[in-house]
N, CA, C and O of each residue as an XYZ file, in Angstrom:
428
protein
N       0.849     -1.171      0.000
C       0.000      0.000      0.000
C       0.896      1.236      0.000
O       1.852      1.310      0.771
N       0.590      2.203     -0.860
C       1.364      3.438     -0.889
C       0.588      4.542     -0.182
O      -0.622      4.685     -0.354
N       1.310      5.313      0.610
C       0.693      6.375      1.398
C       1.075      7.731      0.817
O       2.243      7.989      0.526
N       0.067      8.599      0.650
C       0.265      9.930      0.084
C      -0.107     10.979      1.134
O      -1.183     10.913      1.728
N       0.775     11.936      1.357
C       0.515     13.036      2.279
C      -0.431     14.025      1.600
O      -0.172     14.461      0.478
N      -1.536     14.384      2.281
C      -2.539     15.276      1.697
C      -2.596     16.611      2.446
O      -2.338     17.655      1.846
N      -2.923     16.602      3.724
C      -3.048     17.793      4.567
C      -3.976     18.844      3.958
O      -3.577     19.982      3.710
N      -5.233     18.430      3.722
C      -6.254     19.333      3.197
C      -7.499     19.216      4.062
O      -7.770     18.154      4.621
N      -8.258     20.301      4.176
C      -9.494     20.226      4.974
C     -10.542     19.346      4.298
O     -10.595     19.250      3.072
N     -11.370     18.707      5.118
C     -12.522     17.960      4.620
C     -13.774     18.619      5.194
O     -13.722     19.288      6.226
N     -14.881     18.421      4.520
C     -16.141     19.024      4.945
C     -17.101     17.927      5.401
O     -17.622     17.187      4.566
N     -17.343     17.806      6.704
C     -18.292     16.796      7.182
C     -19.696     17.071      6.631
O     -20.106     18.222      6.482
N     -20.417     15.994      6.336
C     -21.805     16.127      5.904
C     -22.657     16.282      7.157
O     -22.595     15.457      8.069
N     -23.443     17.335      7.193
C     -24.286     17.632      8.365
C     -25.195     16.457      8.689
O     -25.729     15.802      7.795
N     -25.360     16.203      9.977
C     -26.254     15.143     10.435
C     -25.665     13.753     10.418
O     -26.378     12.785     10.682
N     -24.365     13.619     10.112
C     -23.756     12.287     10.055
C     -22.716     12.066     11.151
O     -21.959     11.097     11.091
N     -22.668     12.945     12.148
C     -21.669     12.829     13.208
C     -22.012     11.718     14.193
O     -23.183     11.413     14.420
N     -20.967     11.113     14.780
C     -21.118     10.095     15.821
C     -21.507     10.798     17.118
O     -20.652     11.328     17.828
N     -22.800     10.800     17.420
C     -23.291     11.524     18.594
C     -22.881     10.857     19.902
O     -22.818     11.527     20.933
N     -22.602      9.565     19.889
C     -22.148      8.878     21.099
C     -20.815      9.457     21.566
O     -20.629      9.706     22.757
N     -19.896      9.670     20.640
C     -18.601     10.262     21.002
C     -18.794     11.683     21.515
O     -18.092     12.117     22.427
N     -19.733     12.396     20.939
C     -19.963     13.782     21.337
C     -20.482     13.870     22.773
O     -20.220     14.861     23.454
N     -21.212     12.858     23.247
C     -21.690     12.869     24.633
C     -20.538     12.707     25.620
O     -20.672     13.058     26.792
N     -19.402     12.174     25.153
C     -18.202     12.024     25.989
C     -17.279     13.231     25.871
O     -16.192     13.229     26.449
N     -17.689     14.265     25.133
C     -16.864     15.447     24.954
C     -15.814     15.299     23.868
O     -14.895     16.112     23.774
N     -15.945     14.268     23.049
C     -15.019     14.046     21.947
C     -15.687     14.463     20.647
O     -16.913     14.543     20.585
N     -14.907     14.729     19.608
C     -15.533     15.054     18.329
C     -16.202     13.810     17.753
O     -15.660     12.709     17.844
N     -17.354     13.988     17.173
C     -18.051     12.873     16.542
C     -17.573     12.700     15.124
O     -17.860     13.535     14.267
N     -16.846     11.628     14.859
C     -16.358     11.359     13.511
C     -17.548     11.340     12.555
O     -18.506     10.600     12.782
N     -17.505     12.141     11.488
C     -18.626     12.119     10.550
C     -18.652     10.809      9.765
O     -17.604     10.288      9.384
N     -19.838     10.287      9.530
C     -19.973      9.070      8.725
C     -19.754      9.358      7.248
O     -19.388      8.466      6.482
N     -19.978     10.607      6.849
C     -19.783     11.030      5.462
C     -19.092     12.396      5.458
O     -19.328     13.227      6.335
N     -18.239     12.612      4.459
C     -17.569     13.902      4.308
C     -17.243     14.144      2.836
O     -17.227     13.222      2.020
N     -16.982     15.421      2.525
C     -16.606     15.813      1.167
C     -15.142     16.240      1.155
O     -14.656     16.927      2.053
N     -14.470     15.804      0.105
C     -13.088     16.201     -0.134
C     -12.903     16.304     -1.645
O     -13.233     15.379     -2.387
N     -12.377     17.428     -2.082
C     -12.164     17.684     -3.511
C     -13.428     17.414     -4.330
O     -13.385     16.745     -5.362
N     -14.538     17.941     -3.851
C     -15.841     17.872     -4.539
C     -16.412     16.465     -4.680
O     -17.302     16.245     -5.502
N     -15.920     15.515     -3.900
C     -16.462     14.162     -3.919
C     -16.861     13.774     -2.498
O     -16.174     14.125     -1.538
N     -17.968     13.051     -2.364
C     -18.421     12.616     -1.050
C     -17.928     11.198     -0.779
O     -17.980     10.325     -1.644
N     -17.445     10.994      0.453
C     -16.928      9.696      0.883
C     -17.714      9.223      2.098
O     -18.187     10.033      2.896
N     -17.852      7.903      2.232
C     -18.540      7.305      3.373
C     -17.550      6.446      4.157
O     -16.813      5.648      3.579
N     -17.541      6.617      5.462
C     -16.661      5.833      6.338
C     -17.255      4.437      6.484
O     -18.393      4.285      6.928
N     -16.486      3.424      6.113
C     -16.931      2.039      6.232
C     -16.493      1.431      7.564
O     -17.196      0.593      8.126
N     -15.313      1.859      8.074
C     -14.793      1.261      9.307
C     -13.747      2.193      9.920
O     -13.005      2.870      9.207
N     -13.702      2.214     11.240
C     -12.647      2.929     11.959
C     -11.618      1.880     12.361
O     -11.914      0.984     13.151
N     -10.420      1.993     11.821
C      -9.371      1.007     12.065
C      -8.567      1.310     13.324
O      -8.070      0.402     13.990
N      -8.445      2.599     13.640
C      -7.649      3.005     14.800
C      -8.040      4.434     15.175
O      -8.412      5.229     14.311
N      -7.954      4.751     16.455
C      -8.217      6.113     16.931
C      -7.228      6.414     18.053
O      -6.942      5.552     18.884
N      -6.707      7.643     18.072
C      -5.789      8.058     19.133
C      -5.873      9.568     19.305
O      -6.494     10.269     18.506
N      -5.233     10.052     20.367
C      -5.265     11.477     20.704
C      -3.847     12.020     20.776
O      -2.905     11.300     21.107
N      -3.712     13.299     20.462
C      -2.421     13.980     20.529
C      -2.517     15.117     21.542
O      -3.450     15.919     21.503
N      -1.545     15.179     22.447
C      -1.522     16.245     23.444
C      -0.337     17.164     23.179
O       0.590     16.819     22.447
N      -0.389     18.328     23.787
C       0.704     19.279     23.656
C       0.813     20.109     24.909
O      -0.116     20.140     25.716
N       1.955     20.797     25.091
C       2.157     21.600     26.296
C       1.274     22.841     26.290
O       0.775     23.267     25.248
N       1.099     23.399     27.456
C       0.374     24.657     27.618
C       1.101     25.741     26.824
O       2.325     25.849     26.897
N       0.364     26.530     26.080
C       0.983     27.557     25.231
C       1.353     28.820     25.997
O       2.017     29.707     25.459
N       0.920     28.902     27.261
C       1.269     30.093     28.044
C       2.387     29.815     29.050
O       2.655     30.638     29.925
N       3.039     28.653     28.926
C       4.195     28.373     29.753
C       3.950     27.516     30.979
O       4.895     27.212     31.707
N       2.712     27.115     31.230
C       2.421     26.274     32.384
C       2.883     24.839     32.176
O       3.331     24.471     31.090
N       2.768     24.034     33.227
C       3.176     22.625     33.150
C       2.080     21.705     32.621
O       2.320     20.515     32.417
N       0.889     22.235     32.398
C      -0.229     21.409     31.966
C      -0.044     20.908     30.529
O       0.654     21.516     29.718
N      -0.692     19.787     30.252
C      -0.765     19.259     28.887
C      -2.212     19.377     28.443
O      -3.137     19.162     29.227
N      -2.395     19.723     27.170
C      -3.737     19.902     26.626
C      -3.953     18.981     25.435
O      -3.029     18.693     24.675
N      -5.172     18.534     25.291
C      -5.558     17.703     24.163
C      -5.631     18.591     22.929
O      -6.380     19.569     22.917
N      -4.873     18.268     21.900
C      -4.796     19.106     20.702
C      -5.566     18.527     19.516
O      -6.291     19.247     18.830
N      -5.403     17.208     19.275
C      -6.019     16.597     18.086
C      -6.570     15.214     18.413
O      -6.064     14.509     19.286
N      -7.612     14.853     17.692
C      -8.163     13.494     17.709
C      -7.902     12.909     16.321
O      -8.320     13.480     15.313
N      -7.222     11.789     16.273
C      -6.840     11.143     15.014
C      -7.681      9.891     14.783
O      -8.078      9.212     15.730
N      -7.945      9.595     13.516
C      -8.684      8.398     13.121
C      -8.073      7.831     11.848
O      -7.886      8.549     10.866
N      -7.766      6.558     11.869
C      -7.400      5.853     10.629
C      -8.649      5.115     10.209
O      -9.154      4.268     10.945
N      -9.151      5.433      9.024
C     -10.437      4.915      8.579
C     -10.314      4.202      7.242
O      -9.378      4.428      6.475
N     -11.275      3.347      6.989
C     -11.428      2.735      5.671
C     -12.712      3.309      5.103
O     -13.732      3.369      5.791
N     -12.663      3.732      3.848
C     -13.862      4.254      3.221
C     -14.447      3.209      2.292
O     -13.793      2.215      1.978
N     -15.680      3.432      1.851
C     -16.399      2.430      1.059
C     -15.634      1.979     -0.177
O     -15.770      0.828     -0.591
N     -14.832      2.855     -0.777
C     -14.064      2.500     -1.973
C     -12.876      1.591     -1.652
O     -12.168      1.158     -2.561
N     -12.650      1.298     -0.363
C     -11.564      0.430      0.045
C     -10.273      1.154      0.357
O      -9.310      0.528      0.801
N     -10.228      2.451      0.138
C      -9.045      3.232      0.473
C      -8.959      3.426      1.978
O      -9.972      3.379      2.677
N      -7.758      3.642      2.467
C      -7.568      3.997      3.866
C      -7.153      5.464      3.948
O      -6.365      5.945      3.134
N      -7.689      6.159      4.930
C      -7.375      7.564      5.134
C      -7.054      7.785      6.604
O      -7.585      7.100      7.478
N      -6.188      8.738      6.863
C      -5.970      9.212      8.219
C      -6.526     10.625      8.263
O      -6.102     11.499      7.507
N      -7.493     10.838      9.170
C      -8.106     12.149      9.331
C      -7.930     12.586     10.782
O      -7.739     11.758     11.673
N      -7.996     13.887     11.004
C      -7.918     14.361     12.382
C      -8.815     15.566     12.587
O      -9.187     16.270     11.648
N      -9.149     15.776     13.865
C      -9.957     16.908     14.301
C      -9.089     17.786     15.183
O      -8.508     17.302     16.154
N      -8.990     19.072     14.859
C      -8.244     20.016     15.684
C      -9.174     20.630     16.720
O     -10.226     21.162     16.368
N      -8.800     20.563     17.985
C      -9.629     21.104     19.050
C      -9.674     22.628     19.010
O     -10.663     23.227     19.431
N      -8.628     23.252     18.517
C      -8.608     24.707     18.363
C      -8.317     25.025     16.894
O      -7.456     24.407     16.268
N      -9.044     25.990     16.367
C      -8.824     26.389     14.984
C      -7.423     26.956     14.809
O      -6.852     27.512     15.747
N      -6.873     26.818     13.620
C      -5.528     27.322     13.337
C      -5.476     28.838     13.346
O      -4.469     29.436     13.727
N      -6.577     29.458     12.921
C      -6.629     30.919     12.886
C      -8.089     31.361     12.936
O      -8.995     30.545     12.769
N      -8.312     32.636     13.164
C      -9.689     33.151     13.174
C     -10.328     33.005     11.803
O     -11.528     32.755     11.696
N      -9.528     33.161     10.756
C     -10.038     33.028      9.395
C     -10.514     31.605      9.111
O     -11.469     31.407      8.361
N      -9.854     30.622      9.705
C     -10.213     29.215      9.503
C     -10.963     28.649     10.710
O     -10.838     27.462     11.012
N     -11.734     29.478     11.394
C     -12.407     29.084     12.620
C     -13.286     27.844     12.462
O     -13.382     27.042     13.392
N     -13.917     27.673     11.325
C     -14.823     26.540     11.134
C     -14.135     25.312     10.535
O     -14.755     24.255     10.415
N     -12.866     25.442     10.162
C     -12.130     24.327      9.564
C     -11.458     23.546     10.686
O     -10.422     23.961     11.205
N     -12.044     22.427     11.053
C     -11.500     21.625     12.153
C     -11.126     20.211     11.719
O     -10.268     19.586     12.343
N     -11.756     19.693     10.660
C     -11.490     18.335     10.182
C     -10.519     18.383      9.005
O     -10.686     19.179      8.081
N      -9.499     17.516      9.051
C      -8.455     17.494      8.036
C      -8.172     16.067      7.576
O      -8.196     15.127      8.371
N      -7.905     15.923      6.288
C      -7.409     14.664      5.733
C      -5.893     14.753      5.746
O      -5.315     15.629      5.103
N      -5.249     13.853      6.473
C      -3.798     13.883      6.628
C      -3.109     13.029      5.551
O      -2.239     13.508      4.824
N      -3.515     11.760      5.469
C      -2.922     10.877      4.456
C      -3.994     10.035      3.780
O      -5.088      9.840      4.309
N      -3.650      9.549      2.607
C      -4.494      8.645      1.818
C      -3.627      7.473      1.409
O      -2.537      7.665      0.870
N      -4.098      6.263      1.661
C      -3.339      5.060      1.316
C      -4.087      4.292      0.236
O      -5.276      4.003      0.367
N      -3.368      3.968     -0.832
C      -3.947      3.214     -1.956
C      -3.234      1.880     -2.074
O      -2.042      1.766     -1.789
N      -3.974      0.887     -2.492
C      -3.367     -0.419     -2.759
C      -2.566     -0.338     -4.053
O      -3.044      0.186     -5.060
N      -1.363     -0.854     -4.016
C      -0.533     -0.861     -5.227
C      -0.963     -2.001     -6.120
O      -1.288     -3.092     -5.652
N      -0.959     -1.732     -7.416
C      -1.399     -2.765     -8.386
C      -0.234     -3.546     -8.902
O      -0.410     -4.449     -9.720
């Protein structure tokens, strides 16, 4: 399988979020999302993990920064997506979901 670095925002389809995760204070992985004008459906979550980082104001605390998911989509491709707990900038305030990598089966 070959892995391609993407690092582009994805657009979750409204009403398809995992509400169970949201009740725990975690982002609800969308069951469907759009990327490059195409809609994709999540077939399976293969792995999930969290990324922490130090306090940005100099304290000793660690803060949860990202929620990562390695997923399989209906087309059989594997993708790594993540949710940023804080927006990168005020201009990108609503952009929280990102496609990190795309893995394709080699022929």
